[in-house]
C-alpha positions as CSV (number, residue, x, y, z in Angstrom):
1,S,-41.9,-75.5,41.2
2,E,-45.4,-74.2,41.6
3,M,-48.6,-75.2,40.0
4,I,-51.7,-72.6,38.9
5,G,-54.7,-74.4,39.5
6,P,-57.9,-73.6,37.8
7,E,-58.7,-71.4,41.1
8,V,-56.1,-69.0,40.7
9,L,-56.7,-68.7,36.5
10,Q,-60.7,-68.0,37.7
11,A,-59.5,-65.7,40.3
12,L,-57.3,-63.9,37.9
13,V,-60.1,-63.5,35.3
14,S,-62.8,-62.5,37.7
15,A,-59.9,-59.8,38.6
16,G,-59.8,-58.8,34.6
17,Q,-63.7,-58.8,34.3
18,K,-64.0,-56.3,37.2
19,Q,-61.4,-53.9,35.7
20,T,-63.4,-53.9,32.4
21,A,-67.1,-53.6,34.1
22,G,-69.1,-50.7,32.2
23,A,-67.0,-51.5,28.9
24,D,-69.7,-52.9,26.3
25,E,-67.5,-55.0,24.6
26,I,-63.8,-56.0,24.7
27,N,-61.2,-57.9,22.7
28,F,-59.7,-61.2,23.2
29,N,-56.0,-59.6,23.2
30,A,-57.5,-56.8,25.8
31,A,-58.8,-59.4,28.0
32,K,-55.6,-61.6,27.7
33,R,-53.3,-58.7,28.2
34,Q,-55.5,-57.9,31.3
35,V,-55.3,-61.6,32.7
36,V,-51.5,-61.5,32.0
37,D,-51.1,-58.6,34.0
38,A,-52.7,-59.7,36.7
39,F,-51.0,-63.0,37.0
40,E,-47.1,-61.2,36.5
41,K,-48.2,-58.9,39.3
42,A,-49.6,-61.7,41.6
43,F,-46.2,-63.6,40.7
44,L,-44.0,-61.2,41.3
45,S,-45.5,-60.1,44.7
46,A,-45.1,-63.7,45.5
47,R,-41.8,-64.0,44.7
48,L,-40.8,-60.6,46.6
49,R,-42.9,-61.5,49.9
50,E,-41.2,-65.1,50.0
51,T,-37.7,-63.4,50.0
52,H,-38.7,-60.5,52.0
53,G,-38.3,-58.0,49.6
54,N,-34.7,-59.3,48.5
55,I,-34.8,-58.5,44.5
56,S,-31.8,-61.0,43.4
57,K,-33.3,-64.1,45.4
58,A,-36.8,-63.2,44.2
59,A,-35.7,-63.0,40.5
60,R,-33.6,-66.3,41.1
61,H,-36.8,-68.0,42.4
62,A,-38.6,-66.7,39.4
63,G,-36.0,-67.7,37.2
64,M,-35.8,-64.1,35.2
65,Y,-33.1,-61.9,35.3
66,K,-32.9,-59.1,38.2
67,A,-33.1,-56.2,35.3
68,N,-36.4,-58.3,33.6
69,F,-37.7,-58.8,37.2
70,I,-36.9,-55.0,38.1
71,Q,-38.4,-53.8,34.9
72,K,-41.8,-55.8,36.0
73,M,-41.9,-54.4,39.2
74,R,-41.9,-50.9,38.0
75,K,-44.6,-52.1,35.4
76,H,-46.6,-53.1,38.6
77,G,-46.1,-50.9,40.8
78,L,-44.2,-53.0,43.5
79,R,-41.8,-51.5,45.8
80,R,-39.3,-53.3,47.5
81,I,-40.0,-51.5,50.8
82,D,-43.2,-53.1,50.9
83,F,-42.1,-56.5,51.2
84,L,-39.7,-55.9,53.6
85,D,-40.2,-57.8,57.3
86,D,-41.1,-55.7,60.0
87,A,-37.6,-56.3,61.8
88,S,-35.6,-55.2,58.6
89,H,-37.6,-52.4,57.6
90,N,-37.2,-50.7,61.4
91,S,-33.4,-51.5,61.5
92,K,-33.0,-49.4,58.3
């Protein structure tokens, strides 16, 4: 239900360019992978923030299987605990 506007894509491209600063040359596939990785991490983070770290809900909101969502979380170094609200975090 969310649309990705040109400003978001530009930010992702800029992030990818920063990661490759100093590289003489980068091929299309490597650049594309960097942008896709940046998008995945931002998308997963947004779903986790919306659901206050509830992985099942975040996966549902993302339209993904929970196992795939968790796999991508691991890939991008995302941890559920980092998205818990203060009340939930302090009560555990």
